[in-house]
All heavy atoms as an XYZ file, in Angstrom:
762
protein
N      79.210     76.914    121.447
C      79.865     78.217    121.797
C      81.388     78.160    121.728
O      81.945     79.130    121.528
C      79.454     78.354    123.415
C      79.369     79.797    123.778
S      78.475     80.878    122.563
C      77.724     81.990    123.569
N      81.968     76.943    121.863
C      83.359     76.733    121.633
C      83.838     77.203    120.257
O      84.763     77.868    120.143
C      83.702     75.315    121.832
C      85.127     75.005    121.720
C      85.914     75.125    122.903
O      85.488     75.445    123.903
N      87.247     74.956    122.801
N      82.923     76.819    119.248
C      83.150     77.265    117.869
C      83.302     78.660    117.729
O      84.142     79.231    116.999
C      82.018     76.569    116.960
C      82.672     75.936    115.742
O      83.910     75.867    115.657
N      81.815     75.417    114.893
N      82.367     79.459    118.312
C      82.308     80.922    118.179
C      83.569     81.597    118.734
O      84.095     82.504    118.237
C      81.002     81.453    118.915
C      80.909     82.945    118.688
S      80.612     83.317    116.948
C      79.019     83.934    117.003
N      83.926     81.045    119.902
C      85.215     81.510    120.627
C      86.405     81.234    119.659
O      87.220     82.175    119.605
C      85.405     80.728    121.959
O      86.603     81.189    122.513
N      86.525     80.171    119.104
C      87.631     79.763    118.263
C      87.546     80.682    116.988
O      88.634     81.196    116.562
C      87.434     78.371    117.724
O      88.529     78.023    116.814
N      86.427     81.031    116.433
C      86.265     81.921    115.338
C      86.730     83.269    115.648
O      87.297     84.002    114.907
C      84.939     81.889    114.736
C      84.462     80.644    113.900
S      82.835     80.582    113.410
C      82.557     82.170    112.747
N      86.386     83.820    116.821
C      86.721     85.099    117.248
C      88.248     85.250    117.400
O      88.897     86.179    117.038
C      85.974     85.440    118.556
C      84.607     85.683    118.435
S      84.188     86.954    117.373
C      84.696     88.391    118.298
N      88.868     84.119    117.974
C      90.431     84.162    118.112
C      91.067     84.201    116.789
O      92.002     84.989    116.581
C      90.845     82.927    118.889
C      90.467     83.051    120.346
C      90.928     81.796    121.104
C      90.677     81.860    122.594
N      91.072     80.764    123.368
N      90.477     83.466    115.761
C      91.003     83.421    114.441
C      90.928     84.806    113.790
O      91.787     85.311    113.162
C      90.363     82.382    113.581
C      90.767     80.949    113.922
C      90.102     79.998    113.100
O      88.985     80.157    112.629
N      90.739     78.820    112.837
N      89.717     85.381    113.957
C      89.524     86.816    113.428
C      90.504     87.773    114.032
O      90.918     88.723    113.349
C      88.058     87.182    113.620
N      90.749     87.709    115.324
C      91.673     88.548    116.081
C      93.101     88.388    115.442
O      93.772     89.340    115.245
C      91.641     88.500    117.481
C      90.406     88.979    118.152
C      90.200     88.688    119.595
O      90.857     87.703    120.157
N      89.384     89.449    120.275
N      93.430     87.162    115.199
C      94.822     86.902    114.765
C      94.867     87.533    113.305
O      95.946     88.032    112.924
C      95.097     85.307    114.662
C      95.513     84.721    115.865
C      95.764     83.236    115.588
C      96.402     82.489    116.856
N      96.587     81.064    116.574
N      93.871     87.286    112.437
C      93.908     87.739    111.107
C      93.993     89.270    111.121
O      94.732     89.918    110.385
C      92.607     87.355    110.402
C      92.560     87.911    108.948
C      93.572     87.338    108.082
C      91.117     87.446    108.425
N      93.207     89.961    112.044
C      93.260     91.333    112.142
C      94.663     91.874    112.430
O      95.174     92.834    111.920
C      92.262     91.895    113.203
C      92.149     93.433    113.237
C      91.239     93.846    114.271
O      90.873     93.192    115.224
N      90.691     95.041    114.131
N      95.345     91.137    113.380
C      96.728     91.477    113.821
C      97.694     91.512    112.595
O      98.510     92.296    112.387
C      97.161     90.744    115.008
C      96.529     91.195    116.362
C      96.998     90.347    117.493
C      96.392     90.762    118.744
N      96.804     89.874    119.957
N      97.534     90.239    111.949
C      98.407     90.022    110.727
C      98.139     91.072    109.660
O      99.089     91.604    109.055
C      98.113     88.634    110.146
C      98.728     87.544    110.957
C      98.424     86.273    110.086
C      98.964     85.018    110.955
N      98.755     83.817    110.360
N      96.881     91.516    109.452
C      96.580     92.677    108.524
C      97.212     93.831    108.803
O      97.731     94.634    107.958
C      95.040     92.583    108.259
C      94.442     91.446    107.594
S      92.736     91.415    107.390
C      92.576     92.388    106.029
N      97.142     94.288    110.145
C      97.644     95.464    110.499
C      99.206     95.491    110.396
O      99.747     96.466    109.971
C      97.258     95.816    112.001
C      95.740     96.199    112.240
C      95.529     96.226    113.718
C      95.447     97.504    111.636
N      99.795     94.376    110.694
C     101.193     94.292    110.534
C     101.621     94.362    109.060
O     102.620     95.124    108.710
C     101.787     92.967    111.129
C     103.260     92.818    111.015
C     103.770     91.448    111.592
C     105.279     91.388    111.500
N     105.727     90.025    111.479
N     100.859     93.681    108.258
C     101.084     93.782    106.798
C     100.929     95.216    106.258
O     101.743     95.667    105.485
C     100.158     92.812    106.064
O     100.502     91.494    106.502
C     100.492     92.880    104.523
N      99.877     95.812    106.704
C      99.713     97.285    106.266
C     100.898     98.128    106.643
O     101.297     98.956    105.848
C      98.461     97.853    106.866
C      97.151     97.209    106.227
C      95.899     97.676    106.843
O      95.853     98.013    108.098
N      94.847     97.905    106.079
N     101.423     98.009    107.840
C     102.613     98.804    108.261
C     103.852     98.422    107.411
O     104.570     99.318    106.991
C     102.895     98.518    109.727
C     101.863     99.190    110.657
C     101.740    100.707    110.425
O     102.740    101.358    110.391
O     100.608    101.158    110.290
N     103.975     97.210    107.210
C     105.114     96.719    106.301
C     104.962     97.260    104.824
O     105.986     97.663    104.259
C     105.216     95.168    106.287
C     105.679     94.548    107.567
C     105.562     93.089    107.645
O     104.947     92.407    106.708
O     106.005     92.480    108.631
N     103.750     97.331    104.437
C     103.612     97.801    103.013
C     103.807     99.186    102.866
O     104.292     99.755    101.776
C     102.142     97.461    102.616
C     101.899     96.083    102.187
C     100.370     95.860    102.078
C     102.568     95.780    100.870
N     103.804     99.999    103.990
C     104.079    101.476    103.968
C     105.618    101.807    103.584
O     105.909    102.842    103.160
C     103.707    102.123    105.202
C     102.232    102.273    105.409
C     101.894    102.948    106.762
C     100.333    103.053    106.914
N     100.090    103.637    108.305
N     106.451    100.721    103.805
C     107.810    100.980    103.508
C     108.228    100.335    102.160
O     109.317    100.565    101.630
C     108.754    100.530    104.684
C     108.549     99.066    104.889
C     108.495    101.328    105.877
C     109.560     98.507    105.916
N     107.337     99.489    101.600
C     107.641     98.897    100.224
C     107.239     99.886     99.154
O     106.311    100.712     99.384
C     106.762     97.604    100.046
C     107.219     96.460    100.863
C     106.567     95.193    100.401
C     107.152     93.952    101.039
N     106.443     92.663    100.549
N     107.996     99.926     98.184
C     107.803    100.911     97.122
C     107.556    100.265     95.730
O     108.077     99.103     95.480
C     108.886    101.931     97.042
O     110.151    101.267     96.638
C     109.027    102.779     98.325
N     106.926    100.985     94.787
C     106.798    100.608     93.392
C     107.204    101.888     92.549
O     107.171    102.940     93.040
C     105.445    100.152     93.004
C     105.025     98.884     93.735
C     104.433    101.275     93.301
N     107.761    101.506     91.296
C     108.163    102.601     90.472
C     107.442    102.519     89.149
O     107.187    101.514     88.714
C     109.642    102.467     90.209
C     110.200    103.694     89.275
C     111.657    103.694     88.981
O     112.373    103.475     89.936
O     112.063    103.787     87.876
N     107.074    103.745     88.641
C     106.331    103.802     87.356
C     106.941    104.941     86.590
O     107.646    105.856     87.208
C     104.893    104.048     87.532
N     106.977    104.867     85.247
C     107.545    105.905     84.441
C     106.613    106.118     83.253
O     105.781    105.431     82.868
C     108.900    105.458     84.041
O     108.873    104.364     83.138
N     106.992    107.307     82.676
C     106.175    107.768     81.439
C     107.244    108.385     80.538
O     108.268    108.964     81.031
C     105.077    108.647     81.807
N     106.840    108.537     79.271
C     107.750    109.171     78.375
C     108.992    108.463     78.079
O     110.092    109.156     77.992
N     108.914    107.182     78.062
C     110.217    106.482     77.941
C     111.193    106.553     78.982
O     112.444    106.591     78.921
N     110.637    106.793     80.287
C     111.648    106.939     81.446
C     111.923    108.383     81.756
O     112.790    108.526     82.685
N     111.379    109.348     80.971
C     111.707    110.642     81.251
C     111.081    111.216     82.488
O     111.601    112.229     83.167
C     111.198    111.447     80.076
C     112.036    111.106     78.721
S     113.727    111.405     78.767
C     113.861    113.052     78.389
N     109.970    110.688     82.921
C     109.284    110.924     84.217
C     109.110    109.652     85.033
O     108.609    108.673     84.544
C     107.920    111.590     83.894
C     107.150    111.790     85.247
C     108.008    112.899     83.200
N     109.773    109.717     86.275
C     109.653    108.471     87.131
C     109.019    108.899     88.438
O     109.329    109.913     88.892
C     111.057    107.941     87.380
C     111.793    107.464     86.164
C     113.173    106.961     86.516
C     113.851    106.506     85.136
N     115.264    106.319     85.409
N     108.168    107.994     88.867
C     107.472    108.222     90.123
C     107.600    107.006     91.057
O     107.461    105.899     90.555
C     105.981    108.485     89.876
C     105.160    108.657     91.153
C     105.832    109.859     89.068
N     107.880    107.276     92.297
C     107.948    106.115     93.241
C     106.885    106.350     94.261
O     106.704    107.450     94.909
C     109.334    106.105     93.966
C     110.315    105.798     92.898
C     109.276    105.121     95.074
C     111.775    105.797     93.421
N     106.065    105.324     94.530
C     104.901    105.402     95.535
C     105.151    104.239     96.479
O     105.777    103.161     96.081
C     103.545    105.263     94.667
N     104.668    104.387     97.629
C     104.687    103.305     98.686
C     103.348    102.631     98.823
O     102.263    103.000     98.241
C     105.276    103.790     99.996
C     104.347    104.739    100.602
O     103.090    104.687    100.601
N     104.896    105.667    101.472
N     103.367    101.569     99.485
C     102.179    100.774     99.703
C     101.064    101.501    100.705
O     100.002    101.044    100.824
N     101.383    102.690    101.068
C     100.437    103.501    101.879
C      99.767    104.463    100.954
O      99.132    105.396    101.309
N      99.939    104.314     99.594
C      99.357    105.139     98.550
C      99.863    106.579     98.576
O      99.189    107.512     98.310
C      97.901    105.095     98.649
C      97.210    103.740     98.778
C      97.438    102.781     97.688
O      97.033    103.075     96.577
N      98.268    101.787     97.895
N     101.076    106.710     98.987
C     101.796    107.954     99.000
C     102.801    108.012     97.994
O     103.610    107.089     97.849
C     102.365    108.258    100.428
C     101.439    108.166    101.575
C     100.604    109.524    101.685
C      99.749    109.383    102.955
N      98.360    109.814    102.858
N     103.000    109.268     97.361
C     104.111    109.461     96.422
C     105.276    109.766     97.221
O     105.320    110.750     97.919
C     103.709    110.595     95.435
C     102.409    110.288     94.651
C     104.851    110.791     94.423
C     102.471    108.996     93.873
N     106.381    109.098     96.990
C     107.625    109.290     97.660
C     108.611    110.102     96.839
O     109.280    111.033     97.473
C     108.337    108.036     98.032
C     107.548    107.273     99.116
C     108.356    106.234     99.740
O     109.508    105.993     99.357
O     107.907    105.640    100.700
N     108.565    110.078     95.516
C     109.430    110.962     94.709
C     108.936    111.003     93.315
O     108.327    110.211     92.821
C     110.963    110.487     94.787
O     111.076    109.217     94.062
N     109.282    112.140     92.719
C     109.052    112.284     91.284
C     110.373    112.845     90.650
O     110.934    113.775     91.213
C     107.893    113.373     90.946
C     106.642    112.786     91.551
C     107.806    113.681     89.515
C     105.506    113.812     91.439
N     110.880    112.150     89.601
C     112.158    112.490     88.992
C     111.814    112.904     87.524
O     111.278    112.107     86.836
C     113.251    111.362     88.994
C     114.472    111.831     88.338
C     113.440    111.010     90.540
N     112.267    114.028     87.099
C     112.101    114.517     85.760
C     113.545    114.707     85.058
O     114.428    115.181     85.630
C     111.381    115.886     85.697
C     110.044    115.990     86.442
C     109.620    117.499     86.374
C     109.035    115.157     85.807
N     113.619    114.131     83.897
C     114.950    114.269     83.130
C     114.774    115.677     82.537
O     113.727    116.093     82.223
C     114.997    113.211     82.050
C     115.161    111.788     82.580
C     116.419    111.566     83.418
O     117.404    112.253     83.078
O     116.342    110.859     84.261
N     115.939    116.404     82.410
C     116.002    117.723     82.013
C     115.327    117.813     80.559
O     114.619    118.800     80.226
C     117.388    118.211     81.808
C     118.031    118.495     83.226
C     119.376    119.306     83.060
N     119.982    119.601     84.248
C     119.573    120.707     85.022
N     118.720    121.459     84.666
N     120.186    120.833     86.174
N     115.556    116.841     79.699
C     115.089    116.917     78.378
C     113.582    117.037     78.250
O     113.018    117.534     77.294
C     115.563    115.741     77.552
C     116.978    115.530     77.412
C     117.560    114.825     78.705
O     117.087    113.768     79.163
O     118.682    115.318     79.151
N     112.818    116.557     79.302
C     111.319    116.586     79.239
C     110.788    117.910     79.635
O     109.629    118.233     79.334
C     110.828    115.423     80.048
C     110.779    115.805     81.589
C     109.403    115.137     79.561
N     111.528    118.830     80.215
C     111.212    120.122     80.622
C     111.308    121.167     79.485
O     112.412    121.613     79.190
C     111.869    120.557     81.889
C     111.407    122.013     82.335
C     111.872    119.564     83.001
N     110.192    121.364     78.783
C     110.185    122.248     77.651
C     109.221    123.387     77.959
O     107.923    123.089     77.970
C     109.748    121.600     76.379
C     109.629    122.439     75.159
O     109.941    123.605     75.279
O     109.299    121.925     74.087
N     109.661    124.609     78.213
C     108.722    125.753     78.557
C     107.618    125.986     77.476
O     106.566    126.521     77.800
C     109.607    126.958     78.676
C     110.987    126.324     78.886
C     110.990    125.080     78.194
N     107.918    125.452     76.259
C     107.017    125.585     75.117
C     105.820    124.563     75.237
O     104.880    124.702     74.390
C     107.727    125.674     73.780
C     108.762    126.743     73.768
C     108.122    128.252     73.840
O     107.059    128.455     73.216
O     108.738    129.105     74.481
N     105.960    123.540     75.943
C     105.063    122.388     75.973
C     104.775    121.943     77.353
O     105.044    120.688     77.631
C     105.575    121.296     75.047
C     104.493    120.399     74.753
O     103.319    120.483     75.090
O     104.875    119.314     74.015
N     104.366    122.834     78.260
C     104.013    122.354     79.667
C     103.011    121.249     79.651
O     103.008    120.445     80.521
C     103.641    123.731     80.388
C     104.747    124.672     80.530
C     103.141    123.328     81.836
C     105.957    124.168     81.271
N     102.045    121.420     78.782
C     100.907    120.384     78.791
C     101.469    118.964     78.623
O     100.975    118.049     79.305
C      99.889    120.701     77.632
C      99.115    121.896     77.799
C      99.833    123.219     77.434
O     100.874    123.101     76.706
O      99.371    124.267     77.847
N     102.456    118.716     77.807
C     103.060    117.423     77.699
C     103.707    116.962     78.957
O     103.486    115.784     79.359
C     104.115    117.325     76.538
C     104.772    115.955     76.425
S     106.315    115.974     75.509
C     107.421    116.871     76.490
N     104.403    117.824     79.608
C     104.952    117.605     80.897
C     103.905    117.118     81.988
O     104.042    116.215     82.632
C     105.884    118.580     81.474
C     106.571    118.388     82.809
C     107.364    117.037     82.752
C     107.391    119.628     83.104
N     102.924    117.930     81.953
C     101.745    117.704     82.941
C     101.158    116.203     82.677
O     100.941    115.490     83.542
C     100.608    118.708     82.807
C     101.132    120.081     83.167
C     100.164    121.170     82.968
O      99.435    121.122     81.892
N     100.314    122.288     83.759
N     100.946    116.043     81.344
C     100.355    114.644     80.954
C     101.276    113.549     81.398
O     100.817    112.433     81.894
C     100.101    114.661     79.507
C      98.897    115.486     79.129
O      98.171    115.940     79.885
O      98.827    115.821     77.809
N     102.574    113.636     81.216
C     103.508    112.641     81.526
C     103.606    112.382     83.038
O     103.563    111.355     83.631
C     104.933    112.908     80.939
C     105.084    112.855     79.531
C     106.522    113.441     79.075
C     104.845    111.511     78.968
N     103.520    113.553     83.799
C     103.626    113.402     85.312
C     102.299    112.765     85.782
O     102.298    111.815     86.590
C     103.806    114.761     85.956
C     103.500    114.716     87.484
C     105.173    115.319     85.651
N     101.221    113.134     85.245
C      99.915    112.560     85.645
C      99.818    111.051     85.339
O      99.398    110.231     86.075
C      98.720    113.293     84.956
C      97.398    112.772     85.457
S      95.917    113.734     85.055
C      96.275    114.278     83.431
N     100.312    110.745     84.149
C     100.347    109.296     83.702
C     101.272    108.483     84.632
O     100.803    107.386     85.018
C     100.882    109.146     82.317
N     102.408    109.018     84.996
C     103.322    108.240     85.810
C     102.782    108.137     87.245
O     102.907    107.042     87.848
C     104.655    108.908     85.827
N     102.199    109.201     87.773
C     101.622    109.183     89.066
C     100.444    108.146     89.177
O     100.324    107.293     90.073
C     101.109    110.623     89.577
C     100.232    110.443     90.907
C     102.339    111.432     89.841
N      99.565    108.197     88.093
C      98.481    107.274     88.185
C      98.884    105.781     88.087
O      98.391    104.912     88.697
C      97.434    107.598     87.098
C      96.680    108.843     87.335
O      96.448    109.167     88.447
N      96.155    109.480     86.231
N      99.904    105.580     87.217
C     100.442    104.219     87.128
C     101.076    103.691     88.460
O     100.935    102.591     88.795
C     101.436    104.226     85.948
C     101.892    102.765     85.605
O     101.040    101.860     85.838
O     103.046    102.721     85.159
N     101.897    104.638     89.053
C     102.463    104.334     90.360
C     101.373    104.029     91.407
O     101.657    102.946     92.136
C     103.390    105.425     90.846
N     100.382    104.716     91.468
C      99.292    104.522     92.439
C      98.575    103.119     92.151
O      98.284    102.371     93.063
C      98.345    105.637     92.553
C      98.906    106.927     93.143
C      97.923    107.986     93.014
C      99.378    106.634     94.587
N      98.408    102.923     90.894
C      97.764    101.608     90.436
C      98.642    100.459     90.893
O      98.200     99.489     91.460
C      97.516    101.615     89.034
C      97.012    100.310     88.407
C      95.524    100.119     88.585
C      95.068     98.781     87.773
N      95.314     97.608     88.469
N      99.983    100.586     90.616
C     100.947     99.471     91.061
C     100.843     99.328     92.525
O     100.983     98.236     93.076
C     102.207     99.823     90.503
C     102.430     99.563     88.961
C     103.805     99.813     88.468
C     104.031     99.573     87.077
N     105.416     99.914     86.617
N     100.831    100.367     93.293
C     100.893    100.303     94.698
C      99.596     99.620     95.206
O      99.604     98.762     96.000
C     100.881    101.829     95.257
O     100.739    101.784     96.673
N      98.344     99.984     94.529
C      97.200     99.315     94.993
C      97.154     97.854     94.722
O      96.730     97.087     95.494
C      96.045     99.975     94.281
C      95.746    101.435     94.843
C      94.801    102.114     93.876
O      94.442    101.720     92.756
N      94.322    103.380     94.314
N      97.744     97.534     93.556
C      97.809     96.026     93.169
C      98.753     95.310     94.090
O      98.463     94.253     94.573
C      98.400     96.012     91.718
C      97.390     96.425     90.640
O      96.259     96.644     91.001
O      97.875     96.585     89.491
N      99.951     95.976     94.520
C     100.744     95.345     95.441
C     100.032     95.147     96.840
O     100.160     93.978     97.447
C     102.078     96.273     95.733
C     102.928     95.856     96.821
S     104.420     96.840     97.045
C     103.662     98.345     97.701
N      99.276     96.132     97.271
C      98.487     95.993     98.514
C      97.505     94.843     98.479
O      97.391     94.011     99.299
C      97.898     97.389     98.967
C      96.913     97.015    100.045
C      99.035     98.321     99.332
N      96.837     94.882     97.299
C      95.737     93.770     97.042
C      96.363     92.436     97.101
O      95.834     91.549     97.662
C      94.975     94.023     95.720
O      94.272     95.251     95.894
N      97.449     92.264     96.387
C      98.107     90.975     96.466
C      98.561     90.515     97.718
O      98.358     89.392     98.211
C      99.325     91.032     95.464
N      99.190     91.457     98.577
C      99.666     91.019     99.867
C      98.443     90.684    100.800
O      98.486     89.794    101.571
C     100.450     92.071    100.479
C     101.800     92.285     99.841
C     102.682     90.998     99.966
O     102.877     90.424    101.052
O     103.281     90.595     98.897
N      97.407     91.498    100.721
C      96.256     91.213    101.615
C      95.492     89.951    101.171
O      95.009     89.271    101.945
C      95.306     92.435    101.585
C      95.745     93.704    102.353
S      96.078     93.291    104.106
C      96.877     94.713    104.599
N      95.535     89.741     99.940
C      94.870     88.583     99.383
C      95.499     87.293     99.903
O      94.984     86.247    100.045
N      96.873     87.378    100.142
C      97.570     86.140    100.715
C      97.141     85.892    102.161
O      97.042     84.694    102.593
C      99.024     86.507    100.878
C      99.751     86.571     99.450
C     101.274     86.910     99.682
C     101.923     87.104     98.340
N     103.355     87.584     98.531
N      96.703     86.945    102.900
C      96.227     86.829    104.239
C      94.776     86.325    104.246
O      94.396     85.523    105.126
C      96.368     88.109    105.080
C      97.718     88.577    105.279
C      97.584     89.915    106.067
C      98.465     87.602    106.228
N      93.944     86.856    103.412
C      92.578     86.549    103.463
C      92.175     85.354    102.593
O      90.963     85.002    102.597
C      91.710     87.758    103.147
O      92.011     88.123    101.642
C      92.015     88.997    103.903
N      93.156     84.771    101.879
C      92.727     83.669    101.002
C      91.825     84.010     99.989
O      91.017     83.212     99.453
N      91.860     85.222     99.379
C      91.005     85.702     98.308
C      89.755     86.178     98.629
O      88.957     86.616     97.896
N      89.381     86.094    100.072
C      88.062     86.739    100.407
C      88.171     88.255    100.197
O      89.110     88.978    100.455
C      87.924     86.542    101.962
C      87.704     85.079    102.396
C      87.521     85.086    103.944
C      86.415     84.513    101.770
N      87.084     88.791     99.694
C      86.951     90.262     99.449
C      86.418     90.894    100.701
O      85.194     90.832    100.938
C      86.070     90.520     98.235
C      86.110     91.944     97.849
O      86.970     92.653     98.311
N      85.213     92.339     96.822
N      87.270     91.436    101.429
C      86.929     92.074    102.748
C      86.833     93.611    102.469
O      87.839     94.212    102.041
C      87.895     91.763    103.864
C      87.924     90.371    104.113
C      87.548     92.600    105.115
C      88.995     89.847    105.172
N      85.646     94.259    102.721
C      85.483     95.706    102.469
C      86.627     96.500    103.236
O      86.820     96.270    104.308
C      84.067     96.041    102.984
C      83.394     94.713    103.020
C      84.476     93.654    103.305
N      87.110     97.478    102.522
C      88.053     98.440    103.114
C      89.554     97.894    103.002
O      90.400     98.539    103.448
N      89.683     96.745    102.392
C      91.133     96.134    102.373
C      91.602     96.186    100.920
O      90.921     95.820    100.017
C      91.128     94.768    102.955
C      90.957     94.609    104.390
S      92.316     95.223    105.362
C      91.496     96.484    106.174
């Protein structure tokens, strides 16, 4: 029974560390760009987009589709980088264990 109690305490410590890390990740950011830096997107570790910056030269009323594609590419890349950052930080805590929902 002592072993089970010890495991429960370790699980509670891990849970607290994970919650703290998740909060810290919400303020960490990653940047992605598309079109040679013409479109820049910043996302945080909470999987939220914080900003999108467009250079004037990329805004062409005759080619809205290109701008849409560049924005979508940069947003998807930023979210992927954010997810990778979160996975790396959580992996440090779990020692590589694959915990559902993390």
